[in-house]
matplotlib code that plots the C-alpha trace (Angstrom):
import matplotlib.pyplot as plt

x = [15.9, 16.3, 15.9, 18.4, 21.0, 20.6, 20.6, 23.9, 25.5, 24.5, 22.3, 19.2, 15.9, 13.6, 10.0, 7.2, 4.8, 7.0, 4.1, 3.6, 1.0, -2.5, -2.3, 0.2, -0.9, -2.2, 0.6, 3.2, 1.6, 1.5, 5.2, 6.2, 8.9, 11.8, 15.5, 15.7, 12.5, 12.9, 10.5, 9.7, 8.6, 5.2, 4.0, 2.6, 5.9, 4.8, 7.2, 5.6, 7.3, 7.9, 9.7, 12.2, 15.7, 15.7, 12.3, 11.6, 9.7, 6.6, 6.3, 2.9, 4.6, 5.6, 2.1, 0.7, 3.5, 5.9, 9.7, 12.3, 13.1, 15.8, 15.3, 17.2, 16.9, 20.0]
y = [19.7, 16.0, 15.2, 17.8, 16.4, 12.8, 13.8, 15.8, 12.8, 10.5, 8.4, 8.7, 10.6, 9.7, 9.0, 10.7, 8.0, 4.9, 2.7, 2.0, 4.0, 2.7, 2.7, -0.2, -3.8, -5.5, -8.1, -5.3, -3.2, -6.2, -6.8, -3.1, -1.2, -3.2, -2.8, -1.6, 0.5, 3.7, 6.5, 10.0, 11.5, 13.3, 16.5, 14.5, 12.8, 9.4, 7.4, 6.8, 3.7, 4.1, 0.8, -1.6, -2.1, -5.8, -6.8, -7.8, -5.4, -7.7, -7.6, -6.4, -3.5, -2.0, -2.2, 1.1, 3.2, 0.9, 1.1, 3.5, 2.9, 0.2, -0.9, -4.1, -5.4, -5.8]
z = [23.1, 23.6, 20.0, 18.9, 21.3, 20.1, 16.4, 16.7, 18.6, 15.7, 17.9, 15.7, 16.3, 19.1, 18.0, 19.8, 18.7, 18.0, 17.0, 13.3, 11.4, 11.2, 7.4, 7.4, 6.8, 10.0, 10.2, 10.0, 12.7, 15.0, 14.6, 14.9, 13.3, 12.0, 11.2, 7.6, 7.7, 5.7, 6.2, 7.4, 10.7, 10.1, 11.8, 14.7, 15.3, 14.0, 11.8, 8.3, 6.8, 3.1, 2.5, 4.0, 2.5, 3.4, 2.0, -1.7, -3.9, -3.8, 0.0, 1.3, 3.1, -0.2, -1.9, -0.9, -2.3, -4.1, -3.8, -5.5, -9.1, -9.6, -6.0, -4.9, -1.3, 0.6]

ax = plt.figure().add_subplot(projection="3d")
ax.plot(x, y, z, "-o")
ax.set_aspect("equal")
plt.show()
């Protein structure tokens, strides 16, 4: 119920498990989620970071999956 109210008010989506996934590079897990992170919420409610719109394509965060075709950081 809480998540639905926030989402409809355009306040985002509350994460049940806000810590970064264990599959991310160590340095990224230590710093936590960052502004510009793009990802999906998995079945367990954990945010799975796909890439960050502010980081260059060669950033370690992007190595597991890469970035979208023609990606340009902001």
